[in-house]
N, C-alpha and C positions, 0 to 999 in steps of 0.2 A: 861981246858976243863972239867975236873972232877968237878971243882968248879961250872961251868955253869950248869952242869947236876944236881948237888945237889940243886942249886938255883931254877931251873925249877921245880924239884920235890916238893920242899917245897912250892912253889907258887900254884901249882895245888892242893896240899893237903889242903892248907889254903882256897882256893876258894871253894873247894868241901865242906869243913866244914861250910863255911859261907852260902852257898846255902842250906845246910841241916838245918842249924839253922833257916834261913828265912822261909823255908817251914814249919818247926815246928811252928814258931811263927804265920804264916798266918793261919795254920790249927787250931791253938788255938784261934785266934781272929775271925774267920769266925763264923757266917755270919757278913757282913759289912753293916751297916745301912747308907743310904744316909743322908746327913746332909745339912744344910743351904738351905732348899727348899724355893724357891721364885716363886710366881705366879703373872703374869701380864696379862692384857687384851688388845687385838687389836680389837677395835670396828669395824673398816672398814672391816676386814677380819673375824670378829667374831671368834677369836682364843684365846685360853689360852696358854700363853708361860710359860714353866716351866724351871727352872735351879736349879742345885744342885751340890754337890761335895761328894766325898768319901775320907775321910782323912786317913783312916787306911790302905790304900794300901802301900806296900813296896816302898821304894824310888827308883825312876828310873825304876820302873817295869810297864809294860802295860798288863792288863788282859782284857779278854773278859767277860763282865758282862751283865746280863739280869735284867732289871728294870721292875717291875710290878707297874702299875699306876691305881688308883681308883679315879673316879670322881663321886661325889654325887651332887644332886640338892635340894635346899630348906632346906635339913637337911642331916646330915652325914649318916643316915641310908638308905636314898633313893639313892642307888648307880645306876647311869645310864650308866656308862661305865667302863669296866675293860680291860686293854690291856698290852702287854709286849713290851718293847723296848730294843733291843740288840745293844751294841756298845762296842768299845774298850776304856778302861778307864785307865788313868795314875794317878799317885799320885798327889793329889791336883789339878786335872783338873776339870773344871766346865762343866757339861753336860747340853745340851739344848734339849728341845723337845716341840713340839706344838701340840695342839689338836683343831680341828675346831668343833664348836657347831652348830647343826641344829637350836636350839632355840637361839634367840639373848641373849647374855650374860647379857644385862641390865634387862631382864625380871625376873630373879631369882638369888638367891645367889647360888654360886658353892663352893664345898669343894673338895680338892685334897690331897691325900697322896700317898707315894711311899715306896717300899721296893726293895731289890736287892738280887742277887745270882751270884756267880762267875761261869762262864761257860767256863772254860779254861782248856786246856789239861795239862798245867803245874801244875795244882792243883789236888791232888789226890782226889778220891771219898771217901766218899759221900759228896755232897754239899747240903746245905739247905738254905732256905730263911732267910733273915735277919728280924729284927723286922720292923714294919711299922713306918714310920715317923709320926709326929703329923699332924693332919688335918690343911690344910691352906684354909682359907675362902676368897672368892672374892665376894663382893656385891656392885654393882654400884648404886643401889637404894638409898644408904645412901647419895649420892651426888646430887640427883635429886630435892630434896625439897618436900614441901607439897602443896596440894591444886591445883595441875596442872594436865594436861593430856599429856602423852607421848606415842608416837608410835615408835616401833623399829622393824626391823633395819632401820637406816637412809640411804636412797639412796643406796640400796644394788644392786650389779651387779650379775645377775644370768644368766644361759644359758637356752635357750628355751627348754621346756619340763621337766625342773627340778622341784623338790618339794621345797617349801619355807614355813617357819613358821614365822609368825609375832605375835606381842603382843602389848597390850596397858597397860599402868600403870596409874592408877587414884590415885590422892592424896586424894580423898574422897571415903570412902568405900560405902556410900549410893548412889553414882551416878549410874544412869541407862544409859549405853553407848551402842551405836550401831556403827558398822563398815561397810564400803562400799568399794567394788572393782569396779572401773569404774561406780559408780552410783548404783550398785546392792548390796544389803545387803548380808553379809556373816555371817555364824554361826560359833561360836567357843566354846571353853570349858574354864572354870574358873580354873586357876592355884592356886590362893589364893584370898582372898576377894578384893584385889586391882589389880590383874593381870588376864587377859584373853588372851588365845593364839588362833590363827587361822592357820590352816594348808591348804596351797594352793598346789594342786597337778597338775603336767603337765602344768606349767605356759606357756601361749601362748605369742608370739610376737605380740604386738598391734601396737606400733609406736616407732620410734627411740627416741622420747622425754620421753619415759618411761610410766609405768602403774601407775595410781593414786590410792592410798589407803588412806582413811581418816576415823577418828572416831569422834563422837560428842555426847554430852550429850542430852538426850531427855527431855529438860526443857527449860524455857525461860532464855534468856541471857546465853545460853549454850556456853561452850568453846569447841573448836574442834582442832584437830591436825591430821597430816597425814604424809605420806612418799611416795616416788616415788621408784618403783621397776623397775630397768633398766634391760630389757630382751634382751640378745644378741642372734643373730642367731647362730645356731650350726656350728662350723667350719667343712667345707666339704673337702674331699680329692680332690686334683686337678685332673681334667679330661683332656683327650686328650693331654697328655704331649708328645711333640714331638720336635726334634732338627734337623736342616738342615743347609746346607751352600749354598751360591750363588756364592762365589768367592774363596773358599778354604782359606780364611783368618779369617773368623768369623763364629762361630756357633750361630744360632739364635734358641733359645728354647722358645716354646710357650705352653700355657695351658689354660684351662678354670678354673677360680678360684672358681666358684660357688657363693654362697651368701656372701655378704660383712658383716663382723661381727663388723664393726666400729659403735661406738656410740658417736657421736660428743658431745651430751649434757653431757655425762659422761666422756668426754675427753679420751675415749678408742680408740686407733688407729685401723686401719684395720689389718688384719692378715699379718704377715711378711712371706717373701719367701726367702729361701736360696738354692743355687745350689752347690752340692758337687760332685766332680769327684773322684772316688775311686782309679783309677789306678795312677793318679798323686798326689792324696791327697790334691788337691786344693779345696778351698771353696770361694764362692762369694755371697754376699748379693745382692738381686735383688731390683732395684729401682722401678720397675713396678709390678703391680699385675698380668699381663697377659703374660709377656715376659721377657727374660733375654738374654744378649749377652755374649758369651764366646770366648775369643781370642784363635785362633789356633796357637800353637807354631810350630817351624820349626824342631822338633825332629822326624818327620815322624810317629807320633802316628796316627793310623787308627781306633783303637777300643776305644770307650768311654763308661764309665759306670757312668751315672749321677743319683743322688738322689735329688729329689726336696722336700724340707722340708718346711712346713707351720705351723705356730704356732700363737696362741693368748693367752688371759689371762687364758683360761680354759684348752686348750689341744693342742697337736701337732700331725700333720699328715704328711705322706711322701709317694712318689711314686718313682719307679726306671725305668731307660731306658738304654738299652745296644744296641749299633749299630755300624756299620762300616761307616766311614766318606764318603767313595766313593759311598756308596749306598744311601746317603742322600743329593744328589746334586739337587738343584732347580735353573735352569738356569735363567739368567736375560732376560729381554724383548729384542726381536730383534729391530733393529733400521734402519733408512735410507731406508724405503720402497719406491720403485719407479716403474714406468711403462714405457716400451719402445715399440716402433713399434706398436702403437695402431691403428688397422684398424676397419672395420665394424664388423669383426667376430673374431679377434685374438688380444692378448696383451701379452707382456713379463713382468713378475713381478720379481724384484730383491730386496734383503735385506741383512743386515749384522748382525752378532752375536758377542757377547763378547767372546774372546779367553780364553780357560782354559788350554792350552797346546797343543803340537803337536799331542799327542796321544788321545786327548779327542774329541769324535765325538758326534754331536747332531742330533737328529731326529726332523725335523721341519714339521709342519702340515699347509697346505695352504687351506683356505676356500674361496669360491666365493659366495657372496650373491647378490640377485637381487629381487626387489619388496618385501623386508621384509622377504625373506626365503633363505635358503641355496640351492645353485644350484649345486656346485661342491666341492669336498674335495680330497686333494692329500697329500702324505707324501714324504718328501725329506730329504736325509742325507746331512749334512752340517758340515764343519769344521770352515770356517771363513766367506765365502760369500755364499748366496743362490740365486737361479735363477730357474724360472719355466715359461713355456709357457701356457697361458690360451687360449683355443680354443673353437669353437662352440658357439661363443657369438652372440647376437642379435644386429643388427645395431641400432644406435642412442638409446642406452640403458645405463642407469647409473648402475654401479656395485660397490660393495664394496669388496675388497680383503683384507684378514688378515692372519697373520702367527704367530705361536707360536712354541717353541722348548722345548725339554726334553733330558735327558741323554739317548743316544742310547744304552749303555751297561747295565746300571742298572737304569731302569725307576723308577723315584720317583714322580715328579710332572712336569706338563707343566708350562712353563713360562706364563706371561701375554700376551694377544693378542696385536699385533701391526699391524695396518691396514691403508688403504688409499682407496679413491674412485676414479673412472675414468669413462669416457663415451666413448663408441665406435662411430665410424664414421657413417654417414648417408648412406642409400642405397635407390634405387628406391622403391616406394610403391609396395607391392606384391599382393594387392587385389583391385578389382574395388569397387568404393563407392556403398553403399546400397541406391538405388534411388527409389523414388515413386513420383506420380503426382496426382493432382486433376484437373478436367476439368469442367469449367462452360461454358455452351453454351450461346453465345450472338447472336445478329442479324448479321449474316454473318461472325461470328468469333468464335474462341475458346480461352477462357482465361485460360491458363494453369499455375498452380502453381507447380513448379518443386522443390522437396525436396530431400535431401540426408543426411545420417547420417555421422558424422565424423568417419574417419578410426580409428581403435584401434591403440594403440601405437605399438602393435606387427606387424600390417599390414602397418602402415604409414612409418616405417623405417626411420623416420626423421620428421622434422617440415614441415607440409603442408603449402605451400606458397599461392597457389591459386587453383581454380577449373576451368577446361575447359569445356564449354558447346558448343557443335556443333550441329546445327539444319540443317536437310536435308529434302527438300520437295520431297515426293515420287510421287506426281502426276505431278509435273513439274520439271523434273531433271534440276538442275542448280547448281551454285556454293554453297559451304557450307557456312553457316553463323556462325562463331565462336564467343564465348563470354568468356571473362576471368573474373572470379569473385574472388576477394581476400578472403583469409581465414581470420577469422573463419566463414564466412557466410555459412549457411546450406540450402540455397534455393534461388530461383529467380522467378520472374513473367515473363511469355511469352504471348504475344498476337499474335495468329496465325489465318489464315483464315480457311475456312471450309475444306481445303484439309487434306491429311494424311502427318504426319511428323515423321521422325526418329530422336530421340534425343540421343546423346552420351555425357556421363559425365566422366571425368577423374580427378584425383588429382595429383598435382605435388609438389615435394620438390626440394632441391638443387641438389639431385643426379639423379633425373629422374621423369618419369610419370608412373602412375598406369595403369593397364588394364582399358578398357572402359566399363561403364555400359550403356546398351542400353534400351531405352523405346520408344514405338511407340504410337503416338496419331492418332487414325483413324478418317477419315472424318465422319463416322457413328459410334457413340459410341456403339450403339446396346444394351444399358442398358434396360433391361425389368423390369417391375414392379414386385417386389418380395415381398411376404407377410412376415411380421415381425414375428419372432419366439421368444418365451420367453425361456430364459435359467436361471438356478439357479447358482449363484456364491457363493463362500466361501471366507474366509479370505485369502486363498492362491491364489485366482484368479478365472478365468472363464474357465471351461472345455467345449470345443465345438467340434463338428464334422460336416461333411457335406458329401454329396454324391460325390463319385468319378466321374470325367468327362471322358467320352470316347473321343478318338481322339487326336489331337495334343495339349496336355496340357504339358507345361514344368514347371509348378509350380503354387502355390497359394499365395495369399497375404491377410492377415487379417488386416483391418484398423479400428481404433477407436480413440477416443479423451480421453486424460487423464483428461481433465477439460471440460466436456461437458457444464457446466454452464458459462464458459468463452467464450466471442465472438471469441477470438483467437484460441480456441479449443485445442491447443497443439496436433496436429495430430501425431499419432503414427502408425506404421505398422510393420508387421512381415512377412518375406519371408519364404516360406515353399517349400519343394521339391514336385515333381509330384506324388510321392507315399505316401504322407502324407495327411491324411484326418481327423486327430484329432490333437488338440493342446491345450495347457493351456496358457492363456494370464494372466500374472501377472504384477503388477506395484506397486511401492511404493506410487504412487499418488492416487490409488484407495481408496475411502472413503465409509463408510457405509451410506446408505440413498441417494446415488447418482446413477442415472440411466445411464448406459453405453450402447451405441449402437455399434454393430460390423457389419462390412460389409466384406463379403468374396468374393474375386475376383479370377477368373481364368486367368492364363497367357498363351496365345497361343504361338506356336513356332515362330510366327511373332512378339512376345513381345507386343501383344495387350491385354489389360486388359478388362475383362467384368464381370459384377456383377452376382454372383451366389445366395447368401443368405444374409438375414438380421437377426441379432439376437440382443436381448436386455435383460438386467437383472441387478440385484443388487448384490454386494458382501454380503450385509446384508440389509434386509428391515427393515425400522423403521416405527413406527406408525405416522400418519400425525400430524404435529404440529399446523396446521392452518385449519380452516374450510372455505368453499366457502363464497364469498360475495354474499348474497342472496338479490334479488330484489323482492318485493311483488307487485302484480298488480291484476286487476280484482277483487277487493274487493267488495263482496256483503254481504247481510245479512246472507247467508247460505254457503258461500265458498270464498276462495281466492286462488290465484295461486302464487307459488314460482318459481323463476328462478335464475339459477347460470351459465349462459352460458359462462361467462368469466373465469370459473375455468379450469385451464390446468391440465389434468391428467398426462401428461408426465413429469412435473417438480416436482412431488410429491416424497417423500422418499420411496414409495412402490407402487406396482401395485394396482390401485384403482379397487376394485371388485364391487363396488356399493355405495349406499348412504343410510343413515338412517335419516328419518324425525321424530323428536320428537315434540309432541304437548301436552301442558299442559293446563288444564282448571280447573275451580272450581268444575265442575260436576264430573270430573274424569272418565267419561264413554268413552269407545272406541267403535267405529263403526266397522262394518265388514270390513276386510282388514287391520286392525291395531291390535296390541297386546300390552298388558300392559308391561311396563318396569320400573325398579327401578333404579333411578340415584344414583350416589355416595352419595348424601346428603339425601338418603332415600325418595326422592320425587317420587311419582308414576305418570307416564305420558303414553301417547299412542305413539307407535312406528310404523312407516310405513317403509317398506323395498323396496328399489329399487335395483334390481340385475343387471341392465344394467348400466355400467359406462358411457355410452354415453348419457343416459337420464339425462338432466339437467333442467327439469321442472317438477313440481308436483302440482296437484290441491288438496287442502284440502276441502272436502265437508261435507254436513250434519252438518253444524254448527248452533248454535242458534243465533237469532238476538240479538243485543244489549248485547253481551257477550264479555268478555275478554279472550284472548287466548295468549299463548306464544309458539313460535316455534323455532326449531334449526335444521339446516341441517348439517350433518357431514359425511365425507366419511369413508368407512371401507375397511380394507385390511386384508391380511392373518395374520398380526401381531397386529391388533387392530384397533380401531376407532380413529377418531380425538378427540380433546378436547371437553368435554361437559360442557362448562362453561357458556357462555353468551347466554341467550335466548332473542328473540325479541318479544315485546309485540304488540298486535293488538286487535282492538275492532271492532266487526262486527256492521254495521249500522242497523237502523230500517228498516223493510221490506216495510212500507207505504210511506215514503218520496218520492219514485220514482213516485208513483201514484199521490201524491199531487203536485209534481212538474209539471206533465202534465197538471194539472188544473190551478195551481197558475201562472205558467209562462205566459199563454195567457192572464189571467186577468191582471197581472202586465203590460203586453205589452199594453193592451187596455187603462189602467189607464195612462200609460206614454204618449200614443198618445193624450188622452183627455187633460192631463195637458199641453202638448205641444201646442195643439190647443187653450186652454184657454189663455195660455201665449201670443200666437200670437194675439189673439182677446181680450186681457185684457182691452184695452181702451173701446172697444165696450161693454164688459160685465160690466165694471164700469159705463158706461153711462146708461145702462139699469137697472142694479141692485142696484148700489150705486152711484147715481148722486151726484156731488159736491154741497155743501151748497152755495147758491148764495152769491156772494160778493156784499154788498151794494154799494161799491165804483165803481163797474163795471155794475151797473144796467142801463138798457136802459131808465128808467123813467126820468133820469136826462136830457135826450135830450128834454123832453117836458116842462121842467121848465127853463125858461130863467131868468138868474140872472139880477136883476135890476142894479147892479153895473157893471157887465161884461156880456153883452148879448152874448158874443162869447163863453162862457164856455159850454162845453158838459158834463163834469163830475162834479157833485156837491159834495162839501165837507160838512161835518157835520156842520162846522161853518157857511156855507152859508145858511143853513136851520134853520131859527129862528121860533120855534113853538110859538103859542099863549097860548096854555094850554095843560096839560097832565092830563088825568084822568086814574086812576088805580082803578079797581074794584076788591075787594077781593073775592075769591071763598069760598064757605062754607068749614068747616073743614072736612066734610065727603068725599070731592072729593079727589081722588087719581090720580095723574098724574105721569106716569112713565117717566124715563129719556130716552134720545135718544137711549141708548144702548139696552133697552128692546124692542123697535120697536113695541109697542102695537097699535092696530087699534083704531080708535075713537069710534067704537061701543063697545069696551071693557071698555071704560072709563065711569064713571058715568055722566049722562047727567045733566049738571048744566048750569047756566046762565054764559056765558063766560064773560071774562074781556076784556073791550075795552080800547084802548088808543087813545085819540083824540088829535089832534094837531089843535088848534083853533087860529084864528087871534087875535092879541092883539091891533089892532087899536081901538082907543077910539070911533071913529065914526062908528064902526061896529054895525049894528043894525038889520041885517036880514041875510037871508041865503047867503052864499058865498062859495067860494071854500074851501075844507077841505081835509085832508088826514087821513083816518081812515080805518083800516082793521083788520081782525082776521085771522091768519094763524095757523091752528091746526098742521100742519106738523112740524113747528119750535117752538112749545111750549116748554119752558124749565123752570125748577124750579129755583127759586131764593132762596137765603138764607133768613132765617127769619130775617127781618130787624127791628123788633119791630113794633111800631105804625106807619103805613104808610097808608094814605088815601088821598082822594082828595075831593074837593067841587067845585061846579060851582061858577064862579065869574062873576058877571054882567059885561057887556062890559063897563058900564059907571064907574065902580069902579076905583078910582084913584090908581095910583101906590103906594101911601102911605099906602093904606089899605092892602097891601099884607102881612104884618106882617113878618113871618119867610120865606116868599118866597124869592127865589133867582132869579137872572137875567137869562134870556134865554141863554146868552153867557156861563155862568158858567154851566148851565144844559147841554148844548151841549158838553162842554169839558168833563164833567163827563160821558156823554153817550159815547163819543168817546173813553175814557179810558177804561171803563168797557166792551165795546164791544169786546175788544181784549182778554179778559180773557176767560179761559176755562169754559165750562158749565158743571155743575155736577147735581147729583140727588137731587131733592127737596122733602123732606118728605111730607107725606099727611097733609093737613090742612094748608100748608104754602102758602104764596102769590106767584102768578105766574106772569110771564112776557109775555105779548102778543106783537107780531109784528103787527103793525098797518100800513097798507099801506097809503101812502099819497094821493092816488087817488081813493081808494075804499071807498064805503059807508058802514055804519054799517048795520048788518042784522036787519030785522024787529023785530025779537024776542028780540033784545037787546036795542031797542030805548026807551023802557019804563024805563030803568034804568037811563036815563038822565033827567035832569030838564025840566020841561015844558017850561022854558024860554030859554032852549038851542036851538041853531040853528041847524037845520038838514042840513047837507051838501048835495049838489046834488050828484047824482050817479057819480062814477068815471069810467073812460073809461077802464083802465086796471092796472094790477099790474106791477109797474115799479121798485120800490126800497124799501128795507126793512131795518129797523135798530132796534136793540134790546135796550130796555129801561129797566134797572133794576128797579124792583118794589120798591126796597128800596129807590129809589129817588122820588117816588110819594108822593103826599101830603096826609094828612089825609082825611077821608071821608068828603064829602061836607056837610056843614051845611047851615042853612037858611041864615046866615050872611056872608057866604064865597062867593068868586068870583071864577068863573070857570077858570079865567086866572091865578089864584094863584097856587103855587106848593110848597109843603113842602119837604125839603131834610132831609136825614138821618144824623146821627152824622158822622163827617169825620172819615175815617178809616174803616168803615164797608162796605166793598166792596163785590161785587157779586163774588161768587166763582163758 
């Protein structure tokens, strides 16, 4: 025992001595300089990572030390950051520390050094700093290369609203470089000749794909480079954090996460959520961003204290929630909702709830809805099954009943609704139909149109199957006449005689019949003529009033048509009480510019209707869209009349107050009664006003003859006139043609009568004024000459008449003979010796006077063409045929005569040879006998003119000579015919 005490004492003294020695040694070696300082770069996080050791610490001793760190940029003297780092250090332990740079580390060289001091209670005072370590340089630019452009940081992730510094590094000092943020140029400062930095403050969130930054050289073939700045939304604290249970097995915690900080392009996930319960010390990572389930254990824990923690790359946030489990019960939805004992006015509703224990009571709320609104609401306490009686319901009505429940002891939340619809049974209709009638008087009958409105759903109490119409003759009491009209008809046609009838109308459904509506049709309608009154309507309808009626009046009826322009009219009516003398008629069918007529009837106690007032109006008047179709008549040189009698004023979109007649003329002068008006096209015209809408004719007077006018007739209303677009043109006639017509017409009539008379007497006129040229073939002279060959011929052909000789005597050149068309008289012609043509016998034994045919007819003188040398000469009777020379035979001559006779006769110029018609029975005139030879035979006088034939002078022989024979004849060259 003594030995143990000695050993223990010796050990303690030795240990104390060792500690004293170590303290002395540490005190002598202090300060302790950090050694083996190493600096590295994390470009993604833009951090400098430092590590070092302190070798001079005592073995197995741990001291608290403070390290002071200096960081310089571009050069050691440019210290940009100084800070202290305090930590526990052991012997030969490596110390780590990181520093995050605002400027990308690639943009400049960085220098780091460090010193330390012991800050431990085991070390006596005073303590002092050690020496600085040597500077450690970090320069990334040495590895970038030359002649390129770099932008840093690369794809940096920052938080919205933070400040960011970027830079570019150019391999060429002389390059002029500009940088842009989302297309907008940004300004920076130059850090050194190759580096410029740009400070961006309060960086906004633009898109999840990041914000684009790029730099480029301002020269041709410029190089460019850029980076993407990924901006994350700021992590928000969860809102509306709440937990509840529905079955006492699971707690459901929910919250509003706020903005999502996920960046899919940067591969940054959404913020994470963790649920921590402090009483149990349990923690759970949540799979969803908005809710998390927590399993309730069977340890009867009622109080829970939850902490919801959310975190992302930049920060962490949390919220707390403390609650009692029994106060956070959210019941489940009720189920199996049904209805029992449904009648016309009552129904029993039942339902079930999920059980949560014998001592757990629910408060259930029942709501009844009908026609889209809530009608009833009731609260019921329930443990397992619920039941409630719904009363005061309407027959044949569809309802929706729904129920929800909540904790009756500690109300937290209602459950979801659970509902079902049902329909009550039918009942007899509760109101009589609304009935009206129209009566048209016929010969000995009344045509009654009976109308009724469908009962409302409230009054029908069910589906109307048919309407009953019962007709009773009041003048001749007899049996009732019933009519059954199936629904959904709303009227019927009745043909009654001139008596009085009572008509009853009822509606029936499967449960019964409605009260009757009564209407009486009187034998004498007694409708008086009522003057129409104008009323003003609005968009809300027509407000109207009428004089109250004294006596037995049980009500009033206002009747109108919703569609007055439709032949079917769509008749509407409104029943009013006996004390009502004003009402407002409104309808969705009312339209602007449509005229509506209202008839107000009074109903007597006998249910007889009689007309009281007529009213008409518009909800809104519109300017007329069309002008009247104008007919112009009574056009004179100074006036014309316009008429538009077919223009209906009642079908217009406003009340017609009158008309305006516009007249345009070149003169532009307006007569009294008209005033000048300027049209929309700045044309000046005359305006005539007609203030009577029933006047539909107008005379425009004091016009100028033979002038052009344009007119237009347009109606005017309180809201404007009709369109002033198309004018009609008219021209006034001359003022004299009427007088001329009075003279010319009788003259023309007389001329027509004269022409008609002449036409009827044309043959007589022709015979008197223009007799036909005698036809030689039809001459009566032939009857005097008997043919030797055929004594029975009565008409002689040219070939039958063989002349002995033809003599043609030329006229002097000075003689002028007009053609037949000139019809000159003989006294106008120059008196000369006429030309004779003799037909002489050719018998050789002819020696003395004998029968001859010779005449001159001045009426039928015609000129012949110049045939050249044509003459004749007397031929002695004794001359032989051989002496004729160029003479032709009589047969050929007659053929030529017959051929040329048929040709047309033309005008012969003066001095040319003429052709004379010589009668075969006439004798030559005394004045012409000298032209013949003394040896010629003079024919005896002829009795009368019988036959004529034309001999062209071109067929005559040359003038007679002493050696020529009268019987000879000289012919023209063949082809020279008389024209």
